[in-house]
FIVOLUM-118367 format. One line per 4 residues: number of its first residue (from 1); their letters; for each residue x, y, z of C-alpha. Coordinates in Angstrom, 2 decimals. Example, Ala and Ser with C-alpha at 12.3 -4.5 7.8 and 13.67 -1.06 7.14 Angstrom:
2
1 = as = 12.30/-4.50/7.80; 13.67/-1.06/7.14
//
This chain:
627
1 = mall = 0.00/0.00/0.00; 1.46/3.38/-1.06; 1.62/6.21/1.40; 0.64/9.71/0.30
5 = qise = 3.06/12.46/1.21; 1.10/15.39/2.60; 2.01/18.60/4.34; 0.43/21.41/6.29
9 = pges = -0.12/24.72/4.48; 3.12/26.69/4.37; 5.26/23.71/5.29; 7.65/21.65/3.20
13 = teph = 6.18/18.65/1.36; 9.12/16.63/2.68; 9.04/16.44/6.47; 12.83/16.31/6.83
17 = qhrl = 13.67/18.84/4.13; 14.74/22.30/5.22; 14.55/24.73/2.33; 17.59/26.93/2.03
21 = avgi = 16.42/30.53/2.29; 18.33/33.66/3.29; 17.78/37.27/4.22; 19.95/39.84/2.48
25 = dlgt = 20.61/43.36/3.66; 21.77/45.12/0.49; 23.31/48.14/2.18; 24.84/51.38/1.00
29 = tnsl = 28.13/50.87/2.85; 28.08/47.16/3.72; 25.91/44.18/2.79; 25.16/40.99/4.70
33 = vatv = 23.46/37.64/4.24; 21.81/35.69/7.08; 19.87/32.48/7.53; 18.07/30.50/10.23
37 = rsgm = 19.97/27.57/11.73; 18.51/25.41/14.46; 15.81/28.00/15.04; 18.27/30.87/15.40
41 = avvl = 18.96/33.64/12.87; 22.68/33.96/12.17; 24.77/36.09/9.83; 26.94/34.09/7.41
45 = sdel = 30.59/35.10/7.29; 33.15/34.73/4.53; 36.09/32.29/4.64; 38.04/34.73/6.81
49 = grpl = 35.20/35.07/9.31; 34.13/38.54/8.18; 30.32/39.04/8.35; 30.25/42.31/6.41
53 = lpsv = 30.79/42.62/2.68; 31.71/46.19/1.70; 29.24/47.33/-0.97; 32.05/48.21/-3.35
57 = vsyg = 32.59/46.97/-6.91; 35.77/47.57/-8.91; 35.79/47.11/-12.69; 38.93/46.22/-14.59
61 = reci = 39.23/45.48/-18.28; 39.13/41.73/-17.69; 37.92/41.18/-14.13; 35.44/42.42/-11.53
65 = evgy = 36.28/42.59/-7.84; 33.75/42.95/-5.05; 34.05/43.71/-1.36; 37.34/44.15/0.47
69 = eaqa = 39.42/43.61/-2.67; 37.50/46.35/-4.45; 37.61/48.62/-1.40; 41.42/48.54/-1.52
73 = kqsv = 41.28/50.18/-4.97; 39.18/53.19/-3.98; 42.16/55.52/-3.81; 44.22/54.19/-6.74
77 = dpkn = 41.35/53.78/-9.23; 38.37/55.84/-7.99; 36.74/56.19/-11.42; 36.28/52.43/-11.82
81 = tivs = 35.64/51.61/-8.16; 31.98/52.17/-7.36; 30.95/52.78/-3.75; 27.49/53.53/-2.31
85 = vkrf = 25.77/52.38/-5.51; 22.53/52.00/-3.56; 22.14/55.79/-3.72; 21.93/55.56/-7.52
89 = mgrg = 19.29/52.80/-7.66; 16.18/53.99/-9.47; 17.57/57.51/-9.77; 18.17/59.85/-12.68
93 = ikdi = 21.29/61.96/-12.92; 19.40/65.01/-11.60; 18.43/63.15/-8.43; 21.98/62.50/-7.21
97 = ahie = 23.29/64.78/-4.45; 26.94/65.91/-4.38; 27.45/64.58/-7.90; 30.12/67.20/-8.57
101 = tmpy = 32.38/65.68/-5.90; 32.15/62.12/-7.24; 34.94/60.68/-9.39; 32.67/58.67/-11.68
105 = dfva = 31.94/59.18/-15.37; 28.14/59.37/-15.26; 26.03/58.66/-18.33; 22.56/60.18/-18.49
109 = aqga = 20.07/57.54/-19.62; 16.53/57.71/-20.95; 13.53/55.55/-20.23; 11.36/53.69/-22.69
113 = kgee = 9.07/56.70/-23.18; 11.75/59.31/-23.67; 11.77/60.58/-20.08; 14.89/60.61/-17.91
117 = gmvk = 16.02/57.11/-17.00; 18.25/55.57/-14.37; 21.77/56.94/-14.43; 24.62/54.73/-15.66
121 = lrta = 28.36/54.78/-15.05; 31.10/54.37/-17.63; 33.82/52.02/-16.34; 36.78/50.07/-17.70
125 = ggvk = 34.42/47.11/-17.95; 31.86/49.04/-19.99; 28.84/51.21/-19.22; 27.11/49.79/-16.14
129 = spve = 23.76/50.52/-14.55; 23.31/50.55/-10.75; 21.24/47.40/-11.23; 24.20/45.55/-12.75
133 = isae = 26.60/46.84/-10.10; 24.26/45.81/-7.27; 23.85/42.41/-8.91; 27.61/41.81/-8.55
137 = ilkv = 27.31/42.36/-4.78; 24.32/40.02/-4.60; 26.18/37.33/-6.56; 29.00/37.28/-3.98
141 = ltqr = 26.50/37.06/-1.11; 24.68/34.23/-2.90; 27.92/32.31/-3.39; 28.77/32.83/0.29
145 = aega = 25.38/31.50/1.36; 25.38/28.49/-0.95; 28.90/27.58/0.17; 27.96/27.84/3.85
149 = lggp = 24.62/26.03/3.50; 25.81/23.38/1.07; 23.32/23.82/-1.74; 21.37/26.16/-4.01
153 = lsga = 19.05/28.68/-2.42; 15.30/28.29/-2.78; 14.78/32.01/-2.27; 15.78/35.22/-0.54
157 = vitv = 14.14/38.11/1.24; 15.91/41.33/0.29; 15.51/44.42/2.41; 14.97/47.94/1.09
161 = payf = 14.62/51.28/2.88; 11.01/51.94/3.83; 11.17/55.21/1.90; 12.30/53.57/-1.34
165 = ddaq = 9.79/54.47/-4.03; 8.45/52.15/-6.72; 11.35/52.86/-9.08; 13.95/52.01/-6.44
169 = raat = 12.13/48.84/-5.40; 11.79/47.69/-9.01; 15.52/48.31/-9.57; 16.39/46.26/-6.47
173 = kdaa = 14.24/43.36/-7.64; 15.85/43.54/-11.09; 19.31/43.35/-9.51; 18.31/40.22/-7.58
177 = rlag = 16.93/38.56/-10.71; 20.11/39.43/-12.58; 22.10/37.78/-9.78; 20.02/34.62/-10.21
181 = lnvl = 18.05/34.98/-6.97; 14.43/34.01/-6.44; 13.00/36.97/-4.52; 10.52/35.77/-1.92
185 = rlln = 9.77/39.28/-0.71; 11.10/42.82/-0.64; 10.97/43.76/3.02; 11.27/47.24/4.52
189 = epta = 14.47/47.51/6.56; 12.86/48.91/9.74; 10.26/46.14/9.65; 13.01/43.54/9.34
193 = aaia = 14.69/45.03/12.40; 11.42/44.89/14.33; 11.03/41.22/13.44; 14.50/40.49/14.80
197 = ygld = 13.81/42.36/18.04; 10.22/41.20/18.41; 10.87/37.51/18.01; 14.17/37.42/19.89
201 = ngae = 12.94/39.45/22.85; 9.25/38.58/22.84; 8.48/42.28/22.75; 4.99/43.73/22.67
205 = giya = 3.78/47.33/22.46; 4.61/50.39/20.37; 8.16/50.59/19.05; 9.99/53.13/16.92
209 = vydl = 12.66/51.85/14.54; 15.26/54.53/13.80; 17.28/53.33/10.79; 20.21/55.47/9.65
213 = gggt = 22.33/53.64/7.10; 25.09/54.76/4.79; 22.77/56.32/2.24; 19.21/56.29/3.56
217 = fdis = 17.22/57.19/6.65; 13.96/55.53/7.72; 11.76/55.92/10.74; 8.94/53.45/11.32
221 = ilkl = 6.40/53.25/14.11; 5.28/49.67/14.74; 2.84/47.91/16.99; 3.89/44.44/18.12
225 = srgi = 1.13/42.35/19.63; 0.72/38.58/19.92; 2.71/37.76/16.84; 1.33/40.60/14.71
229 = fevl = 3.79/43.17/13.37; 1.75/46.18/12.29; 3.46/49.23/10.80; 1.48/52.27/11.92
233 = atgg = 3.49/54.94/10.11; 6.73/55.38/8.24; 8.84/58.29/7.07; 12.38/59.23/6.22
237 = dsal = 14.64/60.34/3.42; 16.07/58.05/0.73; 18.93/60.53/0.13; 20.17/61.03/3.70
241 = ggdd = 22.67/58.78/5.44; 26.15/58.30/6.81; 27.64/59.34/3.46; 26.27/62.84/4.04
245 = fdqr = 28.05/63.04/7.41; 31.26/62.00/5.62; 30.65/64.76/3.07; 30.35/67.40/5.82
249 = vfcw = 33.68/66.29/7.30; 35.24/66.25/3.81; 34.18/69.86/3.20; 35.39/70.88/6.67
253 = iiek = 38.85/69.39/5.97; 39.13/71.25/2.66; 38.18/74.54/4.33; 40.35/74.00/7.41
257 = agla = 43.43/72.96/5.41; 42.87/75.58/2.70; 43.15/73.01/-0.08; 42.98/73.83/-3.78
261 = plsa = 40.58/71.94/-6.07; 41.35/68.21/-5.76; 41.88/65.50/-8.34; 39.45/62.55/-8.33
265 = sdar = 42.07/60.36/-6.64; 42.87/62.90/-3.92; 39.17/63.55/-3.32; 38.57/59.82/-2.80
269 = vllt = 41.51/59.58/-0.37; 40.25/62.55/1.61; 36.68/61.24/1.68; 37.96/57.92/3.02
273 = rare = 39.87/59.75/5.76; 36.73/61.73/6.58; 34.77/58.50/7.08; 37.54/57.02/9.23
277 = akey = 37.56/60.17/11.39; 33.79/59.96/11.82; 34.06/56.35/12.98; 37.02/57.17/15.30
281 = ltih = 34.93/59.83/17.04; 32.41/57.19/18.09; 34.63/56.26/21.04; 37.19/59.10/21.11
285 = geap = 36.88/62.82/21.77; 39.17/63.88/18.95; 40.22/62.41/15.60; 43.56/63.27/13.95
289 = itvr = 43.40/63.52/10.15; 46.84/63.27/8.58; 47.45/62.53/4.91; 49.77/63.51/2.07
293 = lgsg = 47.83/63.94/-1.16; 49.02/62.99/-4.62; 49.31/66.69/-5.43; 52.01/66.98/-2.76
297 = eyvd = 49.79/68.94/-0.35; 49.94/67.82/3.28; 46.86/67.69/5.51; 47.23/67.67/9.29
301 = vnls = 44.08/68.68/11.20; 42.19/67.47/14.27; 38.43/67.02/14.34; 36.79/67.23/17.75
305 = tavf = 33.46/65.74/18.76; 32.10/69.23/19.38; 33.03/70.44/15.88; 31.69/67.27/14.29
309 = seit = 28.39/67.68/16.12; 28.15/71.30/15.00; 28.84/70.73/11.28; 26.33/67.83/11.16
313 = rtlv = 23.63/69.40/13.35; 21.26/70.05/10.43; 21.55/66.43/9.26; 20.64/65.13/12.70
317 = qkti = 17.74/67.58/12.87; 16.39/66.28/9.56; 16.07/62.81/11.05; 14.40/64.14/14.20
321 = satr = 11.90/66.17/12.14; 11.01/63.08/10.10; 10.58/61.11/13.33; 8.17/63.71/14.72
325 = ralr = 6.13/63.57/11.49; 5.88/59.79/11.70; 4.64/60.03/15.28; 2.01/62.58/14.20
329 = daal = 0.91/60.27/11.37; 0.49/57.45/13.89; -1.35/59.82/16.30; 1.10/58.96/19.08
333 = atae = 3.03/60.88/21.70; 6.65/60.02/22.44; 5.63/58.78/25.90; 3.55/56.02/24.28
337 = vkgv = 6.61/54.50/22.59; 7.90/51.56/24.62; 11.30/51.34/22.97; 13.44/52.78/20.18
341 = vmvg = 15.33/50.26/18.06; 18.53/51.60/16.51; 19.46/50.21/13.11; 22.38/50.94/10.80
345 = gstr = 26.04/51.57/11.51; 25.54/55.34/11.40; 23.44/55.19/14.59; 26.67/54.60/16.52
349 = mpqi = 27.46/58.32/16.29; 27.13/59.84/19.78; 25.12/62.86/18.59; 22.56/60.50/17.05
353 = qhav = 22.23/58.46/20.24; 21.87/61.67/22.26; 19.27/63.27/19.93; 17.10/60.14/19.81
357 = gelf = 17.34/59.59/23.56; 16.40/63.22/24.22; 13.39/63.05/21.87; 11.90/59.88/23.37
361 = gqep = 13.07/60.41/26.94; 14.70/56.97/27.12; 17.90/55.20/26.14; 17.66/53.64/22.65
365 = lnnl = 17.85/49.86/22.31; 21.27/48.68/21.14; 21.40/45.08/22.37; 21.46/43.76/18.78
369 = dpdk = 24.27/44.76/16.43; 22.85/47.65/14.34; 24.83/46.42/11.34; 23.32/42.92/11.53
373 = vval = 19.78/43.38/12.83; 18.18/44.00/9.40; 19.73/40.90/7.85; 18.69/38.80/10.87
377 = gaai = 15.07/39.92/10.58; 15.08/39.29/6.83; 16.38/35.76/7.46; 13.52/35.05/9.87
381 = qanl = 10.99/36.26/7.28; 12.70/34.24/4.51; 12.63/31.11/6.63; 8.89/31.56/7.15
385 = lagn = 8.13/32.25/3.49; 10.18/29.23/2.40; 7.90/26.98/4.43; 10.26/26.19/7.29
389 = rapg = 7.82/27.28/9.97; 8.45/25.57/13.30; 5.52/24.01/15.22; 3.70/26.69/17.16
393 = edwl = 5.36/29.52/15.27; 2.61/31.80/14.04; 2.98/35.51/13.29; 1.72/38.02/10.78
397 = lldv = 3.48/40.93/9.13; 1.47/44.03/8.19; 3.67/46.51/6.33; 2.77/49.84/4.72
401 = ipls = 3.54/51.86/1.61; 5.73/54.91/2.22; 4.29/57.32/-0.39; 0.80/57.95/-1.74
405 = lgle = -0.17/56.50/-5.13; -2.55/58.27/-7.47; -3.13/59.57/-10.96; -3.23/62.81/-12.88
409 = tmgg = -6.50/64.65/-13.33; -7.35/67.73/-15.40; -5.24/70.75/-14.64; -2.20/68.68/-13.66
413 = ltek = -3.60/67.86/-10.21; -2.89/64.66/-8.29; -5.80/62.50/-7.20; -4.59/60.14/-4.44
417 = iipr = -6.02/56.62/-4.71; -3.96/54.88/-2.02; -2.71/57.22/0.73; 0.68/56.74/2.31
421 = nsti = 0.96/54.48/5.35; -1.76/52.18/3.97; -1.23/48.56/4.98; -0.09/46.26/2.17
425 = piar = -1.10/44.24/0.28; -3.96/46.57/-0.65; -6.37/47.28/-3.49; -8.37/50.48/-4.04
429 = aqef = -10.57/51.69/-6.90; -12.16/54.96/-7.98; -14.40/56.01/-10.87; -13.54/58.70/-13.42
433 = ttfk = -15.28/60.04/-16.50; -14.51/61.68/-19.85; -13.83/65.37/-20.36; -14.86/65.82/-24.03
437 = dgqt = -17.97/64.91/-25.98; -17.41/61.78/-28.07; -14.18/60.88/-26.27; -13.32/57.23/-27.06
441 = ammi = -9.96/56.89/-25.29; -8.45/57.86/-21.97; -4.79/58.23/-21.00; -4.17/57.36/-17.35
445 = hvvq = -0.99/58.75/-15.78; 0.06/57.00/-12.57; 2.13/59.05/-10.09; 3.62/58.69/-6.61
449 = gere = 4.09/61.43/-4.02; 2.46/63.74/-1.53; 2.33/67.02/-3.48; -0.86/68.42/-5.01
453 = lvad = 0.61/68.98/-8.48; 1.69/66.14/-10.76; 4.79/68.13/-11.70; 6.00/67.79/-8.09
457 = crsl = 5.42/64.01/-7.93; 7.29/61.11/-9.50; 5.82/59.68/-12.68; 5.45/55.90/-12.51
461 = arle = 3.57/54.79/-15.62; 0.95/55.59/-18.22; -1.73/53.34/-19.63; -4.26/54.02/-22.37
465 = lrgi = -7.85/52.80/-22.36; -9.36/52.71/-25.86; -12.79/51.72/-27.10; -14.88/53.90/-24.81
469 = ppmv = -18.33/54.35/-26.43; -18.72/57.93/-27.73; -20.94/59.78/-25.25; -21.43/63.27/-24.00
473 = agaa = -18.75/64.46/-21.62; -19.23/63.07/-18.13; -21.44/60.14/-19.17; -18.79/57.40/-19.39
477 = rvrv = -17.80/55.55/-16.22; -14.19/54.34/-16.05; -13.19/52.43/-12.93; -9.46/52.65/-12.20
481 = sfqv = -8.10/50.05/-9.76; -4.76/50.16/-7.95; -3.25/47.04/-6.40; -0.06/46.96/-4.33
485 = dadg = 1.49/43.56/-3.59; 3.46/42.50/-0.53; 6.70/43.79/-2.11; 5.22/47.29/-2.39
489 = llsv = 5.03/47.03/-6.20; 2.01/48.39/-8.03; -0.30/47.25/-10.83; -3.05/49.43/-12.29
493 = sare = -6.10/48.54/-14.37; -8.86/50.63/-15.97; -12.28/49.27/-16.97; -15.10/51.01/-18.83
497 = qttg = -18.22/49.91/-16.98; -20.78/49.74/-19.80; -18.69/47.77/-22.33; -16.30/45.95/-20.01
501 = iear = -13.23/46.91/-22.04; -10.13/46.96/-19.87; -6.49/48.03/-19.90; -3.89/46.92/-17.38
505 = vevk = -0.27/47.74/-16.62; 2.25/46.21/-14.24; 3.91/49.45/-13.22; 7.47/49.39/-14.49
509 = psfg = 9.08/52.78/-13.94; 11.54/54.09/-16.50; 14.26/53.60/-13.87; 13.65/49.86/-13.78
513 = lgdd = 14.62/47.34/-16.43; 12.28/45.45/-18.74; 12.35/41.69/-19.07; 14.05/42.00/-22.44
517 = eiag = 16.77/44.18/-20.93; 17.35/41.70/-18.10; 17.69/38.90/-20.65; 19.99/41.08/-22.71
521 = mlkd = 22.26/41.64/-19.75; 22.35/37.96/-18.94; 23.46/37.29/-22.51; 25.77/40.31/-22.63
525 = syth = 23.86/41.54/-25.69; 24.12/45.22/-24.88; 24.01/46.34/-28.49; 20.64/44.76/-29.27
529 = asad = 19.10/45.93/-26.01; 20.19/49.49/-26.73; 18.77/49.44/-30.26; 15.45/48.04/-29.02
533 = afrr = 15.23/50.71/-26.34; 15.85/53.43/-28.93; 13.12/52.18/-31.28; 10.65/51.81/-28.44
537 = alre = 11.42/55.30/-27.16; 11.06/56.77/-30.67; 7.68/55.12/-31.21; 6.40/56.35/-27.85
541 = aqve = 7.49/59.88/-28.74; 5.75/59.70/-32.14; 2.50/58.47/-30.57; 2.60/61.19/-27.94
545 = aqrl = 3.31/63.84/-30.57; 0.41/62.69/-32.75; -1.93/62.85/-29.79; -0.76/66.36/-28.98
549 = leat = -1.33/67.48/-32.56; -4.85/66.05/-32.64; -5.76/67.68/-29.34; -4.35/71.04/-30.42
553 = qsal = -6.10/71.03/-33.80; -9.41/70.05/-32.20; -9.06/72.87/-29.67; -8.31/75.35/-32.45
557 = veda = -11.44/74.32/-34.34; -13.59/74.85/-31.26; -12.04/77.89/-29.57; -9.76/79.72/-31.99
561 = alls = -11.48/82.97/-31.00; -9.68/82.82/-27.65; -6.37/83.53/-29.40; -5.08/86.78/-30.81
565 = vaer = -3.76/86.85/-34.39; -0.15/86.81/-33.16; -0.83/83.96/-30.75; -2.58/81.90/-33.45
569 = thvd = 0.34/82.44/-35.83; 2.79/81.25/-33.18; 0.72/78.13/-32.40; 0.38/77.30/-36.12
573 = scva = 4.15/77.56/-36.60; 4.73/75.20/-33.65; 2.20/72.74/-35.09; 3.92/72.83/-38.47
577 = rlqg = 7.33/72.24/-36.88; 6.08/69.22/-34.93; 4.43/67.77/-38.04; 7.73/68.18/-39.88
581 = vlvg = 9.88/66.27/-37.37; 7.24/63.63/-36.62; 8.07/61.56/-39.72; 11.80/61.46/-38.90
585 = ddrh = 13.74/59.38/-36.41; 15.17/62.18/-34.27; 13.38/61.63/-30.99; 15.05/64.63/-29.33
589 = aide = 13.72/66.89/-32.10; 10.22/65.47/-31.54; 10.50/66.06/-27.79; 11.70/69.62/-28.35
593 = amaq = 8.93/70.39/-30.85; 6.30/68.96/-28.48; 7.68/71.09/-25.66; 7.50/74.22/-27.80
597 = lgqa = 3.92/73.48/-28.84; 3.00/72.79/-25.24; 4.42/76.14/-24.14; 2.70/77.91/-27.01
601 = taef = -0.71/76.48/-26.08; -0.42/76.61/-22.28; -2.18/79.96/-21.93; -4.72/78.86/-24.57
605 = aarr = -5.56/75.77/-22.49; -6.00/77.89/-19.37; -8.40/80.22/-21.19; -10.42/77.24/-22.47
609 = mnqs = -10.63/75.86/-18.96; -11.82/79.19/-17.58; -14.41/79.44/-20.34; -15.70/75.96/-19.52
613 = vrra = -16.03/76.87/-15.86; -17.92/80.06/-16.70; -20.29/78.14/-18.96; -20.92/75.53/-16.28
617 = lsgr = -21.70/78.21/-13.68; -23.67/80.49/-15.98; -27.19/81.20/-14.71; -26.64/79.47/-11.35
621 = niee = -26.66/81.16/-7.97; -24.23/80.39/-5.17; -26.72/78.25/-3.18; -26.94/75.78/-6.09
625 = iel = -23.21/75.12/-6.16; -21.90/72.33/-3.91; -18.61/73.13/-2.27
//
């Protein structure tokens, strides 16, 4: 008689099989990998017993070095040795702070629809995106884990800053896929830290997780109760971290020593000394900074704790202000917080410990290594998701999205569909209607942010719904649905209610990489991927230009009287120029012509809008108008 092999939900189908899963903290300064062994979360070290892997990648013409080997080349080959790549993930060249002090050869990239794309770096090994560079770090961590655990991994939980937006999360997931990892979940770093503290210490109550890493700052307010980890509020800054403290010291040294403009190599040496001085001040009152630069200039200065605290005061205050906002969002007073968990190596700075302790009126919790706590929590979550749940182990994680998600409405205003700090996974829907009589299509622009104007938010995606039955303006009913999964990634769908026609998009920001680009990287087919991206971008620009022309010409037919003769002549010339470049393959010329036509018709559009409002209100008294 054959026996059937059965299992409980969430458990392995083989009773004695432990699936190999890890938690990875992909950090700005250092990265770690951890796993659960014999019910305990542990960080996996390299063959020399070092738990940390410096997040540094050095590119040579024939080889790539990662970690300590790469770190040793920061001073001798700064252009090809990439540090703090996490700060470039999902970011365009305009988003990068202190770019003028960096030794890298940046390459501005463009997304699939012609907008600014994720920055790239030109190295001796070729032009590399932050996704590719991060993938090299993840590959080393994967090899370390598989060597230590004795087999291939079934999956990994990778942590991201809570304030990472959709573009940054998508880029992180792309990097993991490129490294050959099966991503079980993207987990917010503060939440991972709470898991480590909550399960190890059996904690319950309200906790604040203050996470200051090398390149990002997060503050999360969590409620831990009977195995439920509920994030009440989150805040922070994805461009504020220990690197910024290093930069303040770097600038202070230059001013104090009266240095002339530095070469890239000397700047990297001095920045390294600045970081070392910052770390030395953690346990000493004064840090000597002595170095002879390649230019022959000699630096010999002393940085005191008092001076360091003064030159970084505004950075510390930024984190405290964000913490106060998170508490307000959670409707909590500082006295209601039971404990403050400190995460990230940068929290070792005395002024940080003092500021946090003063705000909450209690000593912060430091009984777990702030460098390791995120990886440990991620390992616990990975173990659970892989189906290795121990008998009696039962807990639930309720995370939140850091920024509101919405879409563009008439006048360039943002309509929020899912507000920030909403628990994920989540789905929300809202109905919209057409603006023009006979309108048969609708362009839906998905954005992320807290500002009222679309121009001040981050564009995530656009989808087009066609086939709407021609009706009078306001008669059609289009239901737009937003769905955010457990990784914090978004999908959007639009459905016309009377016909049932639908359009859907898995939001893939221009900063992320498409499936074809991932495959192209895996095959090292950079040339084909680049050509495909160019053709796709050109087509998107042509479609957008055609739509703009049609809308402009329709508006001119209806309301040409709103323009003076000179204004009409200018608009007509812009239309003619756009029509002329539309048939070519110069996408930049199309973009420029569209921009000129948009500027030429901006005032015209405003007058049409005002006229529509006057018509709608004509003959009505104030009591009839709903506010």
